[in-house]
GUMI-781291 format. One record per atom (N, C-alpha, C): residue in three letters; x, y, z; atom name. Coordinates in steps of 0.02 Angstrom, whole numbers. Example, Ala and Ser with C-alpha at 12.3 -4.5 7.8 and 13.67 -1.06 7.14 Angstrom:
<pts>
   r     px     py     pz  a
 ALA    660   -284    390  N
 ALA    615   -225    390 CA
 ALA    660   -165    390  C
 SER    642   -112    354  N
 SER    684    -53    357 CA
 SER    645      2    394  C
</pts>
This chain:
<pts>
   r     px     py     pz  a
 MET    696   -530   3797  N
 MET    682   -551   3735 CA
 MET    727   -607   3709  C
 THR    698   -655   3679  N
 THR    734   -720   3653 CA
 THR    721   -718   3580  C
 ARG    776   -733   3541  N
 ARG    778   -735   3468 CA
 ARG    765   -812   3455  C
 VAL    704   -827   3421  N
 VAL    698   -891   3395 CA
 VAL    682   -892   3320  C
 VAL    693   -952   3292  N
 VAL    679   -970   3223 CA
 VAL    622  -1004   3216  C
 ILE    570   -980   3190  N
 ILE    503  -1019   3183 CA
 ILE    519  -1061   3119  C
 VAL    518  -1126   3118  N
 VAL    525  -1166   3059 CA
 VAL    454  -1204   3048  C
 VAL    426  -1190   2983  N
 VAL    363  -1214   2974 CA
 VAL    371  -1268   2924  C
 ARG    347  -1328   2948  N
 ARG    349  -1391   2909 CA
 ARG    310  -1394   2858  C
 GLU    332  -1428   2804  N
 GLU    289  -1446   2747 CA
 GLU    226  -1487   2774  C
 VAL    166  -1483   2747  N
 VAL    113  -1511   2771 CA
 VAL    117  -1584   2763  C
 GLY    108  -1616   2820  N
 GLY    121  -1697   2823 CA
 GLY    184  -1725   2818  C
 ARG    236  -1687   2827  N
 ARG    302  -1701   2828 CA
 ARG    344  -1668   2877  C
 LEU    403  -1690   2890  N
 LEU    449  -1661   2935 CA
 LEU    499  -1602   2900  C
 LYS    499  -1612   2836  N
 LYS    539  -1568   2795 CA
 LYS    520  -1490   2804  C
 PRO    565  -1446   2822  N
 PRO    557  -1370   2826 CA
 PRO    524  -1344   2757  C
 ASP    468  -1305   2761  N
 ASP    442  -1273   2705 CA
 ASP    474  -1200   2701  C
 TYR    474  -1169   2765  N
 TYR    507  -1097   2766 CA
 TYR    523  -1089   2837  C
 SER    556  -1038   2853  N
 SER    573  -1012   2921 CA
 SER    588   -935   2918  C
 LEU    562   -912   2983  N
 LEU    564   -838   3000 CA
 LEU    595   -827   3066  C
 GLU    632   -777   3078  N
 GLU    654   -760   3145 CA
 GLU    613   -707   3177  C
 PHE    603   -720   3247  N
 PHE    569   -675   3295 CA
 PHE    598   -671   3350  C
 ASP    596   -606   3386  N
 ASP    618   -593   3456 CA
 ASP    546   -604   3499  C
 LEU    554   -641   3540  N
 LEU    488   -669   3587 CA
 LEU    501   -656   3655  C
 PRO    445   -643   3697  N
 PRO    458   -636   3768 CA
 PRO    484   -709   3799  C
 GLU    461   -765   3769  N
 GLU    486   -828   3805 CA
 GLU    482   -877   3739  C
 VAL    504   -934   3745  N
 VAL    505   -982   3696 CA
 VAL    442  -1028   3704  C
 PRO    414  -1029   3639  N
 PRO    351  -1066   3635 CA
 PRO    358  -1143   3646  C
 GLN    313  -1174   3682  N
 GLN    324  -1244   3703 CA
 GLN    280  -1295   3650  C
 PRO    293  -1352   3647  N
 PRO    253  -1395   3609 CA
 PRO    182  -1397   3628  C
 GLY    138  -1388   3578  N
 GLY     63  -1382   3585 CA
 GLY     52  -1312   3583  C
 SER     93  -1266   3590  N
 SER     73  -1195   3580 CA
 SER     45  -1171   3511  C
 TYR      1  -1126   3507  N
 TYR    -25  -1107   3440 CA
 TYR      5  -1046   3429  C
 ILE     24  -1037   3370  N
 ILE     52   -973   3342 CA
 ILE     27   -953   3273  C
 SER     11   -885   3277  N
 SER    -18   -859   3216 CA
 SER     25   -798   3189  C
 ILE     44   -807   3128  N
 ILE     92   -753   3101 CA
 ILE     48   -714   3050  C
 GLN     43   -653   3066  N
 GLN     19   -598   3016 CA
 GLN     62   -557   2981  C
 ARG     55   -561   2913  N
 ARG    109   -532   2869 CA
 ARG     68   -464   2847  C
 PRO    116   -414   2825  N
 PRO     94   -353   2804 CA
 PRO     48   -357   2740  C
 ASP     47   -410   2696  N
 ASP      8   -413   2639 CA
 ASP    -72   -432   2657  C
 GLN    -82   -447   2719  N
 GLN   -146   -473   2747 CA
 GLN   -188   -429   2793  C
 PRO   -244   -416   2788  N
 PRO   -275   -375   2844 CA
 PRO   -281   -409   2911  C
 GLU   -264   -375   2962  N
 GLU   -269   -405   3029 CA
 GLU   -346   -425   3041  C
 PRO   -362   -483   3075  N
 PRO   -319   -524   3112 CA
 PRO   -293   -587   3070  C
 TYR   -302   -586   3006  N
 TYR   -290   -647   2964 CA
 TYR   -212   -666   2955  C
 GLY   -199   -733   2964  N
 GLY   -128   -744   2950 CA
 GLY   -119   -816   2941  C
 GLU    -57   -850   2958  N
 GLU    -35   -917   2954 CA
 GLU    -38   -949   3014  C
 ASP    -81   -997   3028  N
 ASP    -83  -1029   3100 CA
 ASP    -43  -1098   3097  C
 LEU     -9  -1106   3159  N
 LEU     37  -1157   3168 CA
 LEU     29  -1182   3237  C
 ILE     54  -1244   3243  N
 ILE     49  -1277   3311 CA
 ILE    119  -1306   3323  C
 VAL    154  -1287   3378  N
 VAL    225  -1297   3393 CA
 VAL    228  -1383   3404  C
 GLN    273  -1410   3369  N
 GLN    290  -1488   3371 CA
 GLN    337  -1493   3427  C
 GLN    397  -1458   3412  N
 GLN    455  -1472   3456 CA
 GLN    500  -1415   3457  C
 VAL    539  -1413   3504  N
 VAL    593  -1354   3512 CA
 VAL    659  -1387   3513  C
 TRP    708  -1363   3464  N
 TRP    769  -1384   3460 CA
 TRP    821  -1322   3483  C
 TRP    850  -1340   3534  N
 TRP    899  -1290   3573 CA
 TRP    972  -1309   3538  C
 ARG   1008  -1264   3504  N
 ARG   1081  -1280   3485 CA
 ARG   1116  -1240   3529  C
 LEU   1164  -1276   3564  N
 LEU   1209  -1243   3619 CA
 LEU   1284  -1256   3598  C
 LYS   1322  -1213   3625  N
 LYS   1399  -1222   3614 CA
 LYS   1436  -1219   3688  C
 HIS   1481  -1255   3693  N
 HIS   1520  -1246   3762 CA
 HIS   1595  -1244   3747  C
 PRO   1625  -1211   3798  N
 PRO   1700  -1202   3787 CA
 PRO   1743  -1262   3807  C
 GLU   1713  -1314   3846  N
 GLU   1741  -1366   3877 CA
 GLU   1747  -1421   3820  C
 ILE   1797  -1458   3825  N
 ILE   1812  -1513   3770 CA
 ILE   1801  -1575   3807  C
 GLY   1820  -1583   3863  N
 GLY   1809  -1646   3904 CA
 GLY   1744  -1649   3933  C
 GLY   1733  -1702   3963  N
 GLY   1668  -1720   4001 CA
 GLY   1647  -1688   4069  C
 PHE   1711  -1656   4101  N
 PHE   1695  -1633   4161 CA
 PHE   1722  -1567   4152  C
 GLY   1684  -1517   4201  N
 GLY   1706  -1450   4202 CA
 GLY   1768  -1433   4227  C
 SER   1791  -1373   4218  N
 SER   1856  -1351   4250 CA
 SER   1835  -1295   4302  C
 GLU   1891  -1290   4339  N
 GLU   1885  -1238   4399 CA
 GLU   1920  -1176   4383  C
 PRO   1887  -1123   4375  N
 PRO   1828  -1104   4385 CA
 PRO   1787  -1131   4320  C
 PRO   1723  -1145   4336  N
 PRO   1684  -1176   4274 CA
 PRO   1670  -1123   4217  C
 LYS   1676  -1152   4165  N
 LYS   1662  -1115   4096 CA
 LYS   1589  -1125   4087  C
 VAL   1563  -1068   4052  N
 VAL   1493  -1066   4034 CA
 VAL   1476  -1067   3973  C
 GLY   1430  -1110   3935  N
 GLY   1413  -1113   3871 CA
 GLY   1364  -1061   3858  C
 ALA   1344  -1062   3787  N
 ALA   1298  -1011   3770 CA
 ALA   1247  -1037   3716  C
 THR   1192  -1004   3704  N
 THR   1142  -1031   3651 CA
 THR   1166  -1001   3588  C
 THR   1165  -1054   3538  N
 THR   1182  -1035   3467 CA
 THR   1118  -1019   3434  C
 GLU   1067  -1054   3435  N
 GLU   1006  -1046   3410 CA
 GLU    948  -1087   3448  C
 ILE    891  -1054   3432  N
 ILE    829  -1097   3457 CA
 ILE    779  -1105   3392  C
 LEU    775  -1170   3379  N
 LEU    725  -1179   3322 CA
 LEU    655  -1206   3350  C
 VAL    601  -1177   3327  N
 VAL    536  -1193   3350 CA
 VAL    504  -1216   3288  C
 GLU    496  -1291   3294  N
 GLU    472  -1323   3228 CA
 GLU    392  -1334   3241  C
 CYS    361  -1306   3186  N
 CYS    283  -1304   3183 CA
 CYS    256  -1342   3130  C
 ALA    190  -1361   3141  N
 ALA    151  -1391   3095 CA
 ALA    103  -1336   3068  C
 GLN     82  -1333   3002  N
 GLN     35  -1292   2982 CA
 GLN    -35  -1316   3003  C
 ALA    -67  -1265   3023  N
 ALA   -141  -1289   3053 CA
 ALA   -193  -1242   3027  C
 ILE   -253  -1255   3036  N
 ILE   -306  -1207   3020 CA
 ILE   -337  -1189   3084  C
 GLY   -342  -1116   3079  N
 GLY   -370  -1075   3139 CA
 GLY   -430  -1035   3129  C
 PRO   -455  -1001   3170  N
 PRO   -512   -964   3163 CA
 PRO   -494   -899   3119  C
 TYR   -436   -881   3116  N
 TYR   -418   -819   3072 CA
 TYR   -369   -829   3028  C
 SER   -367   -900   3001  N
 SER   -317   -913   2940 CA
 SER   -343   -876   2886  C
 THR   -289   -848   2840  N
 THR   -308   -821   2783 CA
 THR   -349   -864   2736  C
 ASP   -381   -839   2689  N
 ASP   -421   -890   2641 CA
 ASP   -373   -930   2604  C
 ARG   -323   -898   2582  N
 ARG   -276   -946   2544 CA
 ARG   -250   -997   2584  C
 TRP   -225   -985   2656  N
 TRP   -200  -1032   2699 CA
 TRP   -252  -1092   2712  C
 ARG   -315  -1072   2722  N
 ARG   -363  -1112   2734 CA
 ARG   -374  -1159   2685  C
 ASP   -384  -1135   2618  N
 ASP   -403  -1166   2557 CA
 ASP   -347  -1216   2548  C
 THR   -285  -1200   2556  N
 THR   -230  -1241   2542 CA
 THR   -234  -1303   2585  C
 LEU   -244  -1291   2645  N
 LEU   -238  -1338   2703 CA
 LEU   -301  -1382   2694  C
 THR   -357  -1353   2672  N
 THR   -422  -1394   2670 CA
 THR   -414  -1439   2609  C
 GLY   -376  -1414   2557  N
 GLY   -363  -1460   2495 CA
 GLY   -315  -1522   2513  C
 LYS   -272  -1506   2555  N
 LYS   -229  -1554   2580 CA
 LYS   -267  -1613   2616  C
 ARG   -314  -1584   2661  N
 ARG   -364  -1630   2693 CA
 ARG   -397  -1679   2649  C
 ALA   -429  -1647   2605  N
 ALA   -463  -1680   2550 CA
 ALA   -422  -1729   2516  C
 ASN   -359  -1723   2509  N
 ASN   -311  -1783   2481 CA
 ASN   -289  -1836   2531  C
 GLY   -316  -1829   2593  N
 GLY   -301  -1881   2643 CA
 GLY   -246  -1861   2688  C
 ILE   -219  -1800   2679  N
 ILE   -164  -1785   2727 CA
 ILE   -188  -1748   2794  C
 GLU   -166  -1779   2840  N
 GLU   -190  -1752   2913 CA
 GLU   -167  -1679   2921  C
 VAL   -202  -1631   2932  N
 VAL   -200  -1561   2948 CA
 VAL   -231  -1541   3016  C
 PRO   -192  -1519   3062  N
 PRO   -219  -1512   3129 CA
 PRO   -258  -1436   3131  C
 GLU   -308  -1436   3177  N
 GLU   -350  -1369   3178 CA
 GLU   -340  -1347   3248  C
 LEU   -331  -1280   3253  N
 LEU   -332  -1246   3322 CA
 LEU   -395  -1258   3353  C
 GLU   -390  -1286   3416  N
 GLU   -454  -1300   3457 CA
 GLU   -463  -1243   3505  C
 VAL   -496  -1191   3482  N
 VAL   -517  -1130   3511 CA
 VAL   -598  -1112   3510  C
 ALA   -612  -1085   3561  N
 ALA   -682  -1067   3561 CA
 ALA   -699  -1002   3525  C
 ARG   -682   -994   3466  N
 ARG   -699   -944   3418 CA
 ARG   -732   -971   3359  C
 VAL   -770   -918   3329  N
 VAL   -806   -932   3264 CA
 VAL   -745   -920   3206  C
 SER   -741   -969   3162  N
 SER   -694   -953   3111 CA
 SER   -730   -910   3054  C
 ILE   -697   -854   3032  N
 ILE   -719   -810   2984 CA
 ILE   -680   -796   2925  C
 ARG   -706   -816   2873  N
 ARG   -660   -806   2807 CA
 ARG   -651   -733   2801  C
 GLN   -599   -719   2758  N
 GLN   -591   -650   2739 CA
 GLN   -643   -634   2692  C
 ASP   -667   -672   2652  N
 ASP   -720   -658   2599 CA
 ASP   -786   -655   2626  C
 GLY   -792   -665   2694  N
 GLY   -859   -665   2724 CA
 GLY   -899   -723   2731  C
 LYS   -883   -772   2690  N
 LYS   -921   -837   2684 CA
 LYS   -903   -885   2741  C
 SER   -937   -927   2756  N
 SER   -929   -976   2808 CA
 SER   -874  -1025   2782  C
 PRO   -825  -1050   2829  N
 PRO   -781  -1099   2796 CA
 PRO   -806  -1165   2783  C
</pts>
């Protein structure tokens, strides 16, 4: 397992809105879809995201530009997975309504391109 910090950007901006830590089997790559289900929402509804970029923070014990003998090995400090908020087939009603409102104001909001029917929690069509 790899510990990552999912950083959710404000809609239409690079500024972080919030972040959450997860232990994942692998590091998500740019373009990956992520859905976060919270305990206050029924499954499968959640917050849908698209990975924009991954930032690896590393530390190394060497000061110079060349390694020593025997070589010293660095380590990972943290892995930040920066994500854009998106509309997905199981977005919570609140999530979907917020992002649809942003779209109505001219802000570009991505949508997960999946072959599933979108179903609102209230049972109405999106």
